[in-house]
N, C-alpha and C positions, 0 to 999 in steps of 0.2 A: 504494500499500499504506499502511495506517495504522501508526503508531508506538506502541510500548508505552513509556510514560514512567513511571519510578519516581519519583514526587513524594513526598518523604519528608522528615520532620524528624529531626534528629539533634543530638547533642552535639558539642562541638569534637573529642572523641576518637572519634567515629564510632559511637556507640551510639544506637539508637532508642528505648531504654527501659531500665528496670531488668532484672535477670535474667529476670523474668516478662514483660517487654515494657511495663511502665507507663511512659509518657513524659509523664505529666501535669505534672511539674515545669516542663516547657517552656511551659505554657499562659499563664504570667504575662507571657511576652514577646509574646503576640499582642494587642498594643495599639497604639494611636497610628499613627504613619506606616506601620509594618509591617501592621497590620490593614487600613488603607485600601488598601494596595497588593494584599493578598489579595482583598479585597471587589471591587476594580476589575479586577485581572489574572486571578484564579483563583476566581471566585464559585462555580464548581461544585464546588470542593473543600471548601466549607463545608457542614456538615450542614444539610439542609432545615429541621429544626426551629429552627435558630439564624437563619435568614434574617430573620424578623420582628424578632427581638431586636437584630440588627445593622443593621437598616434596609436589607436587600436586598430589592428589590421582587419579588414573585411574577412569574414569567415572565421574569426577567432570563435573557438568552441565555447559554448555556454558551460559553466562549471557546476552550478547548483540547480538552476531553474530552467524549465522549457516553457512555462506558462506564467503570465502576469495577470493579476487582477487589480483594477483600480476602480475607485469611485469617479463620479462625474467631476468633482472638483479637482481631483489629481489629474485626470485626464484632459480637463479644459486648459490646463497650463500650457500644453502643447497645441491644442486645438485653436486657441486664441490666437496663435502666431502661424497657423496654416499647417501644423504637423498632425496629420490625422492618424499616423500609426508611429507613435514614438519608439515602440519597442518591436520593430519589424522582424528581429531575429528571435522573438518569442511568439508564442500563441497568446494573443491579446484579448481580454475580456473586460468590459466596463459595466459595472452594476449601476443602473440608472432607470428611473421611471420617466425622466424628463425628455430623453431623445427617443423619438418614435422610429427612426431609422439610422443605422450606423453610417457615419461620415466616410467610412473605409471599409472595403470588402474583407480586409484582414482582421477587423475588429468586431467581436461578438458582443452584442449587448445582452445583458441579463436584467429583465425587468421584474420577474417574479421568481420565487423559490430560490434564492440565492444560496441557502444551505444545501438544498437538494442538488444543485448544479456543482457546487464545491464538492460534495460527497461523490458524485459522479466522476469528477476529475481526480479525486484522490484514489479511487478504486481502479484507475486505469494503470496498465503496466507501463513501466518505463524506469529508467535509471535517474531521472531528474525530478525535481519537486516543483511546487507552485509557490510563486512569490506574491504575497499580498503586499502591494505597494502602498496603499492608503485608500481611504482615510479612516478617520475616527469612527464615523457612524457604521461603515462596513466592518471595521475591526470589532466594534461592539456586537454587531449582529452575528459575526463569525466567531466570536471568542471561544466558544466550546468546540470548534473545529480546528482552532490553531494549535499545531504540534510544537512549534518552535518560534522563539523570538531572536531576532539579531537586531540589537538596539545599537545604533550609532549615536552616542551622546556627546553633543557639542558643548564646548565650555561657555555656555550662555545660560542666564536665568531670565525667563520671560515674565514671571509674575502672574500671568494669566494667559489664556489662549485656548487652542483646541487641544483637548486631552488625547493621549495615545488611544484610549478606548471610550467611545461614546456609549456607555452602558450603565446599568444600575449597579449599585454596590453589591458584590458577591465575591469574596476571596477565592482565587484559583491559584494552585501552586505550581511553580516551575523550578526546576533544577539549574543552577548555574553551571555552565560549562566553560568554554574559553572566555578569557578576558584579555584584550590587547589594547595597549595604550600607545599614543603617538606623540611626536615631539610638539605638536600644535595644541595639545590638550584634549583631543578627541579620544574617546574611549569607546570600544566596541565590545559588547557583551553578547554571549549566546546562552540562551536558556532553553531547556527541554521541558515539555509538559509532563508533570507527573500525573500518571493515569491509574 
């Protein structure tokens, strides 16, 4: 069975963006040693249009994920600048009830039964997993389906904003795995769901 991994950027105080979800203040930290780590370890999580700029060769194999799921707000970041398939090297799904038709034939829209669709994807055979890119509402809806967290914590405190999970209070346990720190203060932690 494939895993659903919430691979997400957040502030020290656990927010993935401002109250509207904008996390662009963290972009300043995607440099140097940390950027090289992302390029080597998680190249598929970098948008396809950025590959040539960052020196990632076309055809670089995906290491962890072959599928990405986004909410409309995450997807809209690219859509607003004319990018309809930001992760063309992955199977792309967007959870939305707002779009009636996909802007790109490569992007599947999920309007209903998100949990059911994710369970179908997890049941598929394959060596690679599913990346939950964002956002908060979808993570909250899928919290019981999430098998792994990879949290990129940036050395910023937001004070308020969009939380990692938009859901009601209910403790769920995860086991800490790898922890990696970088010279710019970024910390990457991996947690596995305790079931």
